[in-house]
C-alpha positions as CSV (number, residue, x, y, z in Angstrom):
1,M,-59.5,-51.7,-68.3
2,V,-63.3,-51.5,-68.4
3,D,-64.9,-48.0,-68.7
4,I,-67.8,-47.5,-66.3
5,Q,-70.4,-45.3,-68.0
6,K,-72.8,-43.1,-66.2
7,T,-76.4,-44.2,-66.2
8,I,-79.3,-41.9,-67.3
9,L,-80.4,-41.7,-63.6
10,Q,-77.0,-40.6,-62.5
11,R,-76.8,-37.9,-65.2
12,N,-80.3,-36.7,-64.2
13,I,-79.2,-36.5,-60.6
14,E,-76.0,-34.6,-61.5
15,I,-77.9,-32.1,-63.6
16,G,-80.7,-31.9,-61.1
17,N,-78.3,-31.0,-58.3
18,W,-77.3,-27.8,-60.1
19,I,-81.0,-27.0,-61.0
20,T,-82.1,-27.6,-57.4
21,L,-79.2,-25.5,-56.0
22,G,-80.1,-22.7,-58.6
23,G,-83.8,-22.8,-57.6
24,I,-83.1,-22.6,-53.9
25,L,-80.5,-19.9,-54.5
26,I,-83.0,-17.8,-56.5
27,L,-85.7,-18.2,-53.8
28,S,-83.4,-17.4,-51.0
29,F,-82.0,-14.4,-52.8
30,L,-85.4,-13.0,-53.4
31,L,-87.0,-13.8,-50.1
32,L,-84.2,-14.1,-47.5
33,S,-81.0,-12.4,-46.3
34,G,-77.7,-12.3,-48.1
35,R,-76.1,-14.4,-45.3
36,F,-78.7,-17.1,-45.8
37,T,-78.2,-17.1,-49.5
38,L,-74.4,-17.3,-49.0
39,G,-74.9,-20.2,-46.7
40,V,-77.1,-22.0,-49.3
41,L,-74.5,-21.4,-52.0
42,L,-71.5,-22.6,-50.0
43,G,-73.4,-25.6,-48.5
44,G,-74.7,-26.6,-52.0
45,L,-71.2,-26.4,-53.5
46,V,-69.8,-28.5,-50.7
47,S,-72.5,-31.2,-51.1
48,I,-72.2,-31.3,-54.9
49,V,-68.4,-31.4,-54.9
50,N,-68.7,-34.3,-52.3
51,F,-71.1,-36.1,-54.6
52,Y,-68.7,-35.8,-57.6
53,W,-65.8,-36.8,-55.4
54,L,-67.6,-39.9,-54.2
55,S,-68.5,-40.9,-57.7
56,R,-64.9,-40.5,-58.8
57,D,-63.6,-42.5,-55.9
58,L,-66.1,-45.4,-56.5
59,K,-65.2,-45.5,-60.2
60,S,-61.4,-45.5,-59.6
61,T,-61.6,-48.0,-56.8
62,L,-63.8,-50.5,-58.7
63,L,-61.6,-50.2,-61.8
64,R,-58.2,-50.4,-60.1
65,H,-58.7,-52.2,-56.8
66,A,-61.8,-54.4,-57.2
67,D,-60.4,-57.2,-55.1
68,R,-59.6,-54.8,-52.2
69,A,-62.4,-52.3,-52.7
70,K,-63.7,-52.1,-49.1
71,P,-60.4,-50.9,-47.5
72,F,-59.7,-48.4,-50.2
73,M,-63.2,-47.0,-50.0
74,M,-62.9,-46.7,-46.2
75,V,-59.7,-44.8,-46.5
76,K,-61.1,-42.5,-49.1
77,Y,-64.3,-42.1,-47.1
78,Y,-62.3,-40.9,-44.1
79,I,-60.2,-38.5,-46.2
80,R,-63.3,-37.0,-47.7
81,F,-65.0,-36.8,-44.3
82,I,-62.0,-34.9,-42.8
83,V,-61.6,-32.6,-45.7
84,T,-65.3,-31.8,-45.7
85,G,-65.2,-31.2,-41.9
86,V,-62.3,-28.8,-42.3
87,V,-64.0,-26.9,-45.1
88,L,-67.2,-26.6,-43.1
89,F,-65.3,-25.5,-40.1
90,V,-63.6,-22.7,-42.1
91,V,-66.9,-21.7,-43.7
92,I,-68.7,-21.6,-40.3
93,T,-65.9,-19.7,-38.5
94,R,-64.7,-17.3,-41.3
95,A,-67.6,-16.6,-43.6
96,P,-70.7,-14.6,-42.7
97,V,-73.1,-17.4,-43.4
98,D,-76.4,-18.3,-41.8
99,I,-76.2,-21.8,-40.3
100,F,-79.8,-22.8,-41.5
101,G,-78.9,-21.7,-45.0
102,L,-75.7,-23.8,-44.8
103,V,-77.7,-26.8,-43.7
104,L,-80.2,-26.3,-46.5
105,G,-77.4,-26.0,-49.0
106,L,-75.8,-29.2,-47.7
107,S,-79.2,-30.9,-48.2
108,V,-79.3,-30.1,-51.9
109,V,-78.1,-33.5,-53.1
110,V,-80.5,-35.3,-50.8
111,I,-83.4,-33.2,-51.8
112,N,-82.6,-33.7,-55.5
113,V,-82.2,-37.5,-55.1
114,I,-85.6,-37.8,-53.5
115,L,-87.2,-35.6,-56.1
116,T,-85.5,-37.6,-58.9
117,V,-86.6,-40.9,-57.6
118,I,-90.2,-39.7,-57.0
119,G,-90.3,-38.3,-60.5
120,A,-88.9,-41.5,-62.1
121,N,-91.5,-43.6,-60.2
122,L,-94.4,-41.2,-61.2
123,K,-93.5,-41.5,-64.8
124,N,-93.8,-45.3,-64.8
125,P,-95.4,-46.5,-61.5
126,L,-95.9,-50.1,-62.6
127,R,-92.4,-50.7,-63.8
128,R,-91.7,-53.2,-61.0
129,F,-94.6,-55.5,-62.3
130,R,-93.0,-56.1,-65.6
131,K,-90.5,-58.5,-64.0
132,K,-91.6,-62.0,-63.2
133,N,-92.8,-62.4,-59.6
134,A,-92.6,-58.7,-58.9
135,S,-94.5,-57.1,-56.0
136,L,-95.1,-53.8,-54.4
137,F,-92.8,-54.7,-51.5
138,I,-89.2,-55.6,-51.4
139,V,-88.8,-58.7,-49.3
140,R,-85.4,-60.3,-48.6
């Protein structure tokens, strides 16, 4: 079996997820209510766990079932979707969380991916021009 290694970008995103969650948690703890902070914490944990779960599912599917990857990923997607929905339902109905804090926490991975990509492109903005026939635009 072939071992799929994480890229530097994926490692940066994984570490950045925790840093982003920590930064938002500190700001919300200092500036906003405890309910908001709890919402950020629970939403951030759900989104980060979902990110790791997706990564694990992709790796296992591509290693074991490469010829039938699409059906396996669809089944795993729906399982992950249902579990996430149940967890969010329980959090919303049982925990004293602020909905806006929860939404902000659920956005931690998206915020971090955007910041990581912008940071990577700011470090080396002309990296696309090193390849032959490269342009500023992606045309298919």
